[in-house]
VOGU-3710 file (C-alpha; in Angstrom, 3 decimals, decimal comma):
1> xxxxxxxxxx> -32,457/61,742/-7,574  -30,267/58,818/-6,472  -29,397/60,778/-3,345  -33,063/61,240/-2,551  -33,789/57,559/-3,101  -30,888/56,443/-0,922  -31,843/58,901/1,828  -35,478/57,796/1,932  -34,631/54,103/1,644  -32,188/54,386/4,541
11> xxxxxxxxxx> -34,803/56,193/6,616  -37,843/54,020/5,854  -36,622/50,769/4,328  -38,464/48,788/1,627  -42,153/49,621/1,419  -43,383/46,374/-0,206  -45,701/48,309/-2,469  -48,211/47,635/-4,057  -49,832/45,528/-1,289  -52,001/43,162/-3,354
21> xxxxxxxxxx> -52,341/39,419/-3,789  -52,992/39,614/-7,543  -52,884/41,996/-10,500  -56,692/42,048/-10,489  -56,697/43,161/-6,847  -54,001/45,737/-7,588  -56,026/47,273/-10,439  -59,180/47,433/-8,316  -57,204/49,021/-5,483  -55,809/51,652/-7,846
31> xxxxxxxxxx> -59,355/52,852/-8,482  -60,437/52,705/-4,852  -57,469/54,726/-3,587  -58,300/57,710/-5,776  -58,868/60,712/-3,477  -58,684/58,382/-0,461  -56,019/57,249/1,964  -54,715/53,716/1,758  -55,781/53,255/5,375  -59,387/53,773/4,268
41> xxxxxxxxxx> -58,980/51,497/1,287  -57,074/48,632/2,910  -59,921/47,649/5,227  -62,351/47,571/2,292  -59,894/45,535/0,207  -59,550/43,078/3,087  -63,308/42,726/3,369  -63,683/42,197/-0,384  -60,883/39,638/-0,298  -62,524/37,710/2,537
51> xxxxxxxxxx> -65,837/37,658/0,649  -64,067/36,712/-2,600  -65,446/39,787/-4,352  -62,215/41,092/-5,854  -63,417/40,116/-9,281  -64,053/42,022/-12,504  -66,834/39,543/-13,264  -68,617/40,244/-9,978  -68,177/43,986/-10,422  -70,186/43,609/-13,618
61> xxxxxxxxxx> -72,749/41,187/-12,195  -73,616/42,438/-8,716  -76,156/45,281/-8,373  -74,815/48,809/-7,984  -76,492/49,131/-4,590  -74,507/46,161/-3,294  -71,250/47,789/-4,329  -72,283/51,153/-2,884  -72,681/49,526/0,517  -69,344/47,699/0,218
71> xxxxxxxxxx> -67,428/50,748/-0,983  -69,023/53,336/1,289  -66,019/53,562/3,692  -63,633/54,712/0,922  -65,710/57,777/0,046  -67,076/58,818/-3,357  -68,444/55,277/-3,483  -70,907/55,871/-6,335  -68,215/57,471/-8,481  -65,748/54,719/-7,680
81> xxxxxxxxxx> -68,298/52,048/-8,487  -68,858/53,623/-11,911  -65,114/53,654/-12,493  -64,735/50,051/-11,347  -67,582/49,080/-13,660  -65,900/50,852/-16,579  -62,643/49,037/-15,821  -64,452/45,698/-15,475  -66,265/46,234/-18,790  -62,910/46,965/-20,412
91> xxxxxxxxxx> -61,319/43,867/-18,880  -64,088/41,675/-20,287  -62,348/42,104/-23,655  -59,332/40,347/-22,112  -61,267/37,509/-20,458  -60,799/39,385/-17,150  -57,132/38,382/-17,229  -54,619/41,190/-16,563  -51,897/38,962/-18,018  -53,619/39,173/-21,408
101> xxxxxxxxxx> -53,931/42,950/-21,144  -50,292/43,311/-20,118  -49,095/41,667/-23,325  -49,479/45,063/-25,029  -46,522/47,413/-25,333  -46,341/50,152/-22,706  -47,490/53,019/-24,920  -50,515/51,135/-26,273  -51,390/49,867/-22,802  -51,196/53,344/-21,298
111> xxxxxxxxxx> -53,400/54,836/-23,999  -55,941/52,050/-23,561  -56,102/52,615/-19,806  -56,392/56,382/-20,204  -59,388/55,860/-22,489  -61,322/54,213/-19,646  -63,621/56,740/-17,910  -62,224/57,693/-14,516  -58,653/56,571/-15,150  -56,134/59,386/-15,365
121> xxxxxxxxxx> -52,380/59,394/-15,684  -51,660/58,624/-12,040  -53,946/55,589/-11,928  -52,847/54,338/-15,342  -49,175/54,605/-14,432  -49,760/52,874/-11,099  -51,296/49,940/-12,976  -48,428/49,967/-15,464  -45,712/50,143/-12,814  -47,079/47,858/-10,112
131> xxxxxxxxxx> -49,339/45,615/-12,170  -47,555/45,278/-15,514  -44,054/45,928/-14,116  -43,335/48,723/-16,592  -40,735/51,394/-15,733  -43,011/54,381/-15,182  -42,816/56,751/-12,216  -46,174/57,543/-10,642  -46,520/61,270/-10,002  -48,855/62,122/-7,134
141> xxxxxxxxxx> -49,446/64,995/-4,722  -46,662/63,769/-2,454  -44,060/63,824/-5,241  -45,255/67,215/-6,483  -45,009/68,696/-2,993  -41,624/67,171/-2,154  -39,992/68,076/-5,463  -41,354/71,604/-5,150  -39,836/71,986/-1,691  -36,566/70,592/-3,013
151> xxxxxxxxxx> -36,830/73,306/-5,698  -36,739/70,748/-8,492  -40,056/71,986/-9,849  -42,866/74,334/-8,896  -46,271/73,659/-7,388  -47,844/73,986/-10,847  -45,374/71,880/-12,832  -47,404/69,411/-14,882  -47,482/65,635/-14,508  -45,539/64,796/-17,668
161> xxxxxxxxxx> -42,700/67,221/-16,896  -42,174/65,773/-13,418  -42,316/62,220/-14,726  -39,807/62,990/-17,485  -37,478/64,577/-14,936  -37,476/61,390/-12,855  -37,090/59,147/-15,908  -34,123/61,194/-17,093  -32,394/60,858/-13,712  -32,945/57,160/-13,009
171> xxxxxxxxxx> -32,693/53,923/-15,014  -35,773/52,400/-16,602  -36,349/49,964/-13,742  -39,915/49,326/-12,609  -38,854/48,080/-9,176  -36,696/51,151/-8,542  -39,296/53,651/-9,765  -42,050/51,899/-7,854  -40,007/51,888/-4,664  -39,204/55,583/-5,049
181> xxxxxxxxxx> -42,885/56,408/-5,388  -43,731/54,340/-2,307  -40,938/55,948/-0,279  -42,113/59,419/-1,239  -45,645/58,552/-0,141  -44,366/57,373/3,236  -42,252/60,502/3,614  -45,200/62,677/2,639  -47,379/61,118/5,310  -44,794/61,650/8,035
191> xxxxxxxxxx> -43,029/64,883/7,136  -43,756/66,505/3,794  -47,377/67,237/4,546  -49,386/70,197/3,325  -48,027/71,937/6,398  -44,430/70,723/6,519  -43,421/68,720/9,585  -39,670/69,312/9,315  -38,439/68,167/12,751  -36,954/64,730/12,280
201> xxxxxxxxxx> -37,033/64,938/8,475  -34,330/62,622/7,092  -33,557/64,830/4,040  -30,691/67,117/5,124  -30,484/68,887/1,749  -34,109/70,075/1,645  -34,304/73,896/1,501  -37,578/73,775/3,456  -35,897/71,950/6,332  -33,038/74,446/6,239
211> xxxx> -35,457/77,331/6,510  -34,658/78,635/3,045  -38,244/78,282/1,865  -41,539/77,777/3,667
//
């Protein structure tokens, strides 16, 4: 796992992820990016930032139709509004302050986030890692695909098994685990796509690149 990290870091450099000005913005972005590309989401985030709408309070107060119009470019905008509203309702119990929420221990915090409608393990762990600075690796489609092609898991290996594999191989360091996730995302966009784009791939030990597997 260290070899993979070093290889990707050498190839792509630091990713400066998660790109947010505040924990509140980061949490909102974690909902918006579900089933969407960050390219779609970033322009919406920028617009919300300019209009000073990146606020749990305003998510609760403004009419749904207003949010539908604002969120339309990210896709699934009605669903994402409902999920943002559920998160905002939850955050009202913490005076809309992520710092108050993040005082909880990691296990309790994760369970609380997972209880919010629309927040699954990937979103919860993204908030924990990038928002609360907890050492949790975020497993997404890019990690699943890359690790499968490296023959470290299969295409149906579950989330928890992949996460435990990474945690067992690397120290409990939020910055390291967050950087690895970001590097894998970048690599997945460029090379480890659904249809592998192996020419120029920086991972010399990948069986897919060597023609051992498809």
